N, C-alpha and C positions, 0 to 999 in steps of 0.2 A: 640174667638177660638185662635187667634194669641197670646193673653195674656196668655193662658194656655200652649201653646207650647213653648213660649220663655223661661220660667224657666227650662223646661225639656232639651232644647238645651244647656243652660248654664251648667247644671249638667253633661251632656255628654262631653262637652268640658273640664270640670274640671277633668273628669276621663281619658281623653286621655293621653297616656304616654308622658312624656316630651322629648324634642329633645335631643339626646345624645350630649355630648360635647367631642371634641377631646382632647386627652392626648398627648402632645408633637407634633412632626411634622410627626409622622408615619401615613401613610394612613391606614384607617380601625381601628386604635387604638382608639376607642371611648368608653366612659363609661357614665353612668347616672350621673347627677349632684351630688347627695350625695356621691357616691363612688369616683368621681373625687375630691371632696373636702376632702375626707378622705385621699386620696393619695397625695394631694398637700402639706401637712405638712411634708411629709417624707424628712428628710435631706439627701442631697447628700454627699457621702464620698469624702473627699478631695483627688484629684488625680485619682478618679475612683476606680473601684473594683479590678483591676489587682494588683496594689502594695500591697493592703491589703491582698490578697490571699498569695502573696509571703512572706509578713511579718508574717502572721499567721503560715505558714508552717515552716519558719525559726525559729520562736519562739518555736514551738513544738519541733523541733530538738534540739534547744539550751537547752530547759528545760530537755530533755532526757539526754543530755550531762552532765548537772549539777547534775542530779540525779544519774547517773551511772558513774561519772568521775573516782572514785577510782577503780571501777571494770574494766574500760577501761585501766587504767594504769597497771593493773596486767596482761593484755593480751599482751604478747610479741610475737615476731616473731623470729623463729629460722632461720638459713640459708636456710633451705628448704622452709620455708614460703616466704622468700624474692624471691626465685626462682619462686614460684608460682605467686607472684605479677608481676614479670618480664614477665612471660609467659602470664599473663592476659593483660599486656600492649601490647604485640605483637598481641594477638588475638583481642583486642579492636581496634588497628590500622588497622588490616585486615578488621574489620567490617566497618570502615570508608570508605575503598576502596569499600567494597561490597555495601555500601549505594550509593556511586557514580555510581556503575555499575547498581544498581536498577533504579536510575534516568535515566541512558542511556536507559534501557529497557522500561521505561515509555514513554520517548520521542519517541522511535521507535514505540511503540504501538499506540501513538497518530498520527502517520503518518509523523513524522519529520525525516529528514536525517542529522545526525551529520556529520561533516567533519572527525572526528576521535574520537574513544572511549576515548583515553587518554586525549584529550582536554576537553571533557565533564566531565569526572571524576575529573580532576584537578580543573576545575572551581567550581564544586560542593563542593569539599573539602575545597577550599579557602573560599567560602562564608559560609560554615558550622560553622566557628568560630564566626560569628556574632550573633549566637543565644544566646550567653552569654551576649550580651549588654542589658541594661534595656529596657523593652518593649516586648522582645521576638519575634519581627517581622522583624528585620533588615536583617536577612538572607533570608527571603522570599522576602523582597523588593529588595535586591541585585539580586536575581535570576530572578525576574520579569523584572527588568531593563536590566539585561544581555540578556535575551531572546528577549526583544523588540529592543535592540540595535544591536543584532547579535554578542554579545561578549561572548556567552556561548558555543562555539564550534559547532554551527549549521551552515549549509550552507547558510541560509538566516534568517533575523530577523522575529520574530513572531508578530502577532497582540496581542493587550492587552488582549482580551478575551481568546485566546489560551494559552498565557503565564500564566494568572491567573489560568486557569483550570489545567495546568500541575503542577504549584507550589502548588495548593491546594490538588491535588490528591496524591502527594507524602506522606505527613504526614497522610492523610486519609487512604491510603492503608497500611502504616506501622502500624498504630493503629489497623486496622482491623486484620492484620496478627498477631500482638501481642496478641490480645484478643482471636483469634482462638487457639493460643498456650496455653493461660491460661486455656482453656477448657480441656487440657490434664491432669489437676490436679484432675479430677473427678467431682462428682456432686457439691460439695462445697456449699451445701444448696441451690441449684438452680442457683448459679453463673456460673457454667460451661455451662449451657444451655443458659443463657443470653449472654455469651461471643460469642456465635455462631450467634446471631441474626444480627450483622452488616454484615455478609457475604451475607445475603439476600438483604441488602440495596445497594449492589454493582451492582445489576441489573440495566441496563441503564434506565429502566422505573422509578425507584426510585432515581437513582443516579443523573440523569440530573437535575431534579428540585432542589435537595439538593445542587448540585454544583452551580446552578444559584444563589441561595440565598447566599451561602457562597462567591461566586464571587462578588456580589454586596456589601456585607458587607466588604470584604477585600479591595475592590476598594475604599470604603469610608475611610478606615484606611490608605491606601497608597495614598489617594488623586488622584485616577484614576477613578473617577465616570463616565467620558465620554471620548471617544476617537474620533479621526477624522473620517469623513465619510468613509465608508468601514471599519466597526468596527473590522473586523477580519484581516485587512491588516496591514502592517508595519506603525508605527506612522510617521506622516509627521511633518516637522519643521515649517510649515506655521501656525502662530498664528490665522489667520482668517479662518481656515478650520472649516466647520460646525461640531458640535458635534453630535455623534450618541450614542444611549444607548448600553450598553454591551449586547452581545449575548452569547448563549451557543453553543459551537461547538458540532457537532454530534459525539457521542462516537461510536467506531467501534464494541462494544460488551462488554461481561463480561471481566473484566481485569485480566484474569488468569495469564498471564505471569508476569506483574509487581507485582501482589500480591505474587506470589511464590518467586520472587526476593526479595521483602521486607521481606518475611518470613525468607529467608536465612540470611539477614542482622540482624534481631532480634535474630536469633539463635546464630550468632557470638557474638552479644552483651552479650547474656546470657553466652556464653562460657567464656568471660572475667570475668563476675560476678562469675561463678563457680570456676574460679581460685582463687578468693578472698575467697570463701567459703573453698576451700582446704587449703589456706594459714593459716587459723585459726583452722584447723582440725575439721570443723563442717559438713563434708560431710555425716556423719552417724546420725546427729541429726534429719534430716528430709529426706523424700524421694525426689529424684530428680524431679519427677513430681510436688511435692508440692513447691520445690524451683522455678521451672520454672513458675508455676502458679502465685506465689507471685511476682516474678520479672516482669513478663509480665504485670500484672495488675498495679504495681507501675510505670513501665516505660511508659505505656499508659497514665495514669493519669498525669504524669509529662510532657508528650508530648502535651496533649490537653488542660490542664489548662492554661488559658491566663495569661500573665504577669510574669510567672516564667521563668527566663532566663535559658535555658537548663534544665528545670525541677528542678532547684536547690531548695532544701528544700521539694518540693512536693514529689519527688521520695522517699526520705528517710522517710518522714512522713507516706506515704501510706504503705511502706514496714514494718515499725514498727507496724502500726495498723493491717496489714493483718497477719503477722507472729509472732507478739509479744506474742500472747497467746500460741504459740506452742514452742517457744524458748525464752531463756533469752534475755532481752532487750540489755544488754551490748555487748554480742558477735554479736548479729544481727546489732547493731549500728556500731560495728567495721567493719563488712563486708560491710555495706552500705557506710561508709565513705571511706574505702579503694577502693571500686569500683568507687566512685565519683572521687577520685584522679587519679585512673588508666584511667578512661574514659576521663577525662578532659585532661590529658597529651597526650592521643592518639589523641584527636581532635586537640590539638595544634601542635603536631608533624606532623599529616597528613596535616594540612594547610600549615605548613612551607615547608614540602617536596614538596607539590603540587605547591607552589609558586616558589620554586627554579627550579622545573622541567619545569614550564611554561615560565620562563624568556628566552628571546632570547639569544642565544650564541653570544659572542663577536667575530667579525671576526678576524682571525689570520693574522697578518702582516708578510708576508714572504719576505719583501724587505730587502736587506742586510743593515747592520748598516753603517752609513757614517764613512769613515776613518779619523783618527786624522790628524791634520795639519802637525805634525812632521813626521808621516808615509808617508803622501803624498809627502813631500819634498824629501824623500829618493828615 
């Protein structure tokens, strides 16, 4: 009897599924052995995916420049066009200030008490310039460090978890507001409806798990995977303090106030873009809701795509792909490049003005000047 059962047990063991093997160091990321072997040969991109995305976007824009270079040279600006660009520079500079004010509203919504609005806005404008550095994360790193050290205009330093949540919520709310504005362009083949879906993700029930995952990922990028005990308290200088995992602060509700503030910022950004459209007399080529939808979508993609410093190349590429079929590529490229110049100058001017305003004033010496020796002898 045992001799008959033994072959049957061996066949059942052979049919039992194999133990999955882990892929990388990610918990739960397991695959069966054949699939793991199929993925094992996949070559890794040198430097990671981020620089290749930037190079591909810049290559697309460069190819468009080479293809339509002659047409671009024919597009000239009259004195009125230069005035429109100057107005666009002023509106873009105002949008940088509005972005800092939206940051102030977000910190207040999270229950933080800034010492003064001007100090918070100035610190935000100064760190905003670091988004053009390679990697696209250094402005976020500077804000996290400023919040943790108490150098961001707040009355007290923040814990690592709260600082990360604030820094991550800022671009997330800006992207959501921009996509909501993109839906004003109409149905757009269903794209207008899809652009409204992120508004539902801002419900704390869905937003808190999403922020927790983003928080842990960004902590790894910034090498902040653990904080001292009391994870939501200020960082301590003791190297022997026990490490604690990052936590998710409780959100006070739906972020209506910071979302509306970010929407005002995006509208001011679009106002600077609209001035570039007026500069080349293209205001009648497309309806303004179509311009707004194309700009908002391109701006959002440039914001969320990793590795693109300031959305460089990504914004222009998406704008050409989205509106290139409705308008000639040459005038659209002229508008995109002029807006890039105007927006970059506004960011630089805003950072310089904020840095000058935040510097402490030199004390005035009211003591009388010492008299000369000849005057004293008389």
